[in-house]
C-alpha positions in Angstrom: 20.1 -4.2 10.8 19.7 -1.1 8.6 22.5 0.3 6.6 21.6 3.9 5.8 21.4 4.5 2.0 22.2 0.9 1.0 18.9 0.4 -0.7 19.4 3.5 -2.9 23.0 2.4 -3.7 21.9 -1.0 -4.8 19.0 0.1 -6.9 20.1 3.4 -8.4 20.9 2.8 -12.1 19.1 -0.5 -11.9 15.6 0.8 -11.2 14.2 -1.0 -14.3 15.4 -4.4 -12.9 14.0 -3.5 -9.5 10.6 -2.4 -10.7 10.3 -5.4 -13.1 9.8 -7.5 -10.0 6.8 -5.4 -8.9 5.4 -5.2 -12.5 4.5 -8.9 -12.3 1.7 -8.0 -9.8 -0.2 -5.8 -12.2 -1.1 -5.5 -15.9 0.8 -2.3 -16.7 1.1 -1.2 -20.3 4.6 -0.6 -21.7 3.9 3.2 -21.5 2.9 2.9 -17.8 6.0 0.9 -17.0 8.2 3.5 -18.7 6.4 6.2 -16.6 7.2 4.4 -13.3 10.8 3.6 -14.4 11.3 7.3 -15.1 9.6 8.3 -11.9 12.0 6.1 -9.8 15.2 6.6 -11.8 17.2 8.8 -9.5 18.6 8.1 -6.0 16.5 11.0 -4.6 13.3 9.5 -6.0 14.2 6.0 -4.8 15.0 7.5 -1.4 11.6 9.0 -1.1 9.9 5.7 -2.0 12.0 3.7 0.4 11.3 6.2 3.2 7.7 5.0 3.2 8.8 1.5 4.2 11.4 2.8 6.7 8.6 4.6 8.5 6.7 1.4 9.2 8.2 1.0 12.8 7.3 4.6 13.6 3.8 4.1 12.3 3.4 0.9 14.3 4.6 2.7 17.4 2.2 5.6 16.9 -0.7 3.1 16.4 0.2 1.3 19.6 0.2 4.5 21.5 -3.2 5.7 20.4 -6.0 5.2 22.9 -8.8 7.3 21.4 -9.1 5.5 18.2 -10.5 6.6 14.9 -14.3 6.9 14.8 -14.8 6.9 11.0 -15.8 3.8 9.1 -12.8 2.3 7.3 -12.3 -0.5 4.7 -9.0 -2.4 4.6 -8.6 -4.6 1.6 -6.2 -6.1 -0.8 -6.4 -7.6 -4.3 -7.7 -11.2 -4.2 -4.5 -12.3 -5.9 -2.1 -10.1 -3.8 0.7 -11.7 -1.8 -0.8 -9.8 1.1 -4.4 -11.1 0.7 -4.1 -13.7 3.4 -2.6 -11.1 5.8 -5.6 -8.7 5.7 -7.3 -10.2 8.8 -4.0 -10.0 10.7 -3.5 -6.3 9.6 -7.1 -5.5 10.6 -6.7 -7.2 14.0 -3.7 -5.1 14.8 -5.4 -1.9 13.7 -8.6 -2.6 15.5 -6.8 -3.1 18.9 -5.6 0.4 19.1 -6.8 2.6 16.3 -9.7 1.6 14.1 -12.8 0.5 15.9 -15.2 0.6 12.8 -13.4 -1.4 10.1 -14.5 -3.8 7.4 -12.2 -5.9 5.4 -12.3 -7.6 2.1 -10.6 -8.6 -1.1 -11.0 -6.8 -4.4 -11.9 -9.4 -7.0 -9.6 -9.6 -10.0 -7.0 -7.4 -8.5 -3.4 -8.3 -7.5 -1.3 -5.8 -5.5 -2.1 -2.4 -7.2 -5.8 -2.4 -6.7 -6.5 1.0 -8.2 -4.6 0.1 -11.4 -6.2 -3.4 -11.6 -9.8 -2.6 -10.6 -10.4 1.2 -10.6 -14.2 0.9 -10.8 -14.4 -1.5 -7.8 -12.1 0.8 -5.8 -14.3 3.9 -6.7 -17.4 1.9 -5.6 -15.8 1.0 -2.3 -14.9 4.7 -1.7 -18.4 5.8 -2.5 -20.0 3.1 -0.3 -17.9 3.8 2.8 -17.8 7.6 2.3 -21.7 7.4 2.4 -21.6 5.7 5.8 -19.8 8.6 7.5 -21.7 10.9 9.8 -21.9 14.5 8.5 
């Protein structure tokens, strides 16, 4: 059951407490933490962030309705220490069924949840590697 606006009501004014939970999954500096706390300090900013998660059912429905698929090579990965690491094969299976026919999966060594923050060079290398495999 979803109660519209409840997430924002519960977190607004407490965004530091809320974000502290997520900060445990990355090695943010104090300055970076302050940046994110500021970025998610208002109800409108939190609403925009929560909307991404609220869209998951619509995205799943869209993916299930696709029959043509995506022809580009994709990489689906997670940090090796991410709470989602064990779920990468399950996510990939669901995407391969309807959408992504050319997909590789993997774990980013030394990363937790925020892979770009944790391992920027590794992520850049993955982008370059998979972008180079695309037909021109």
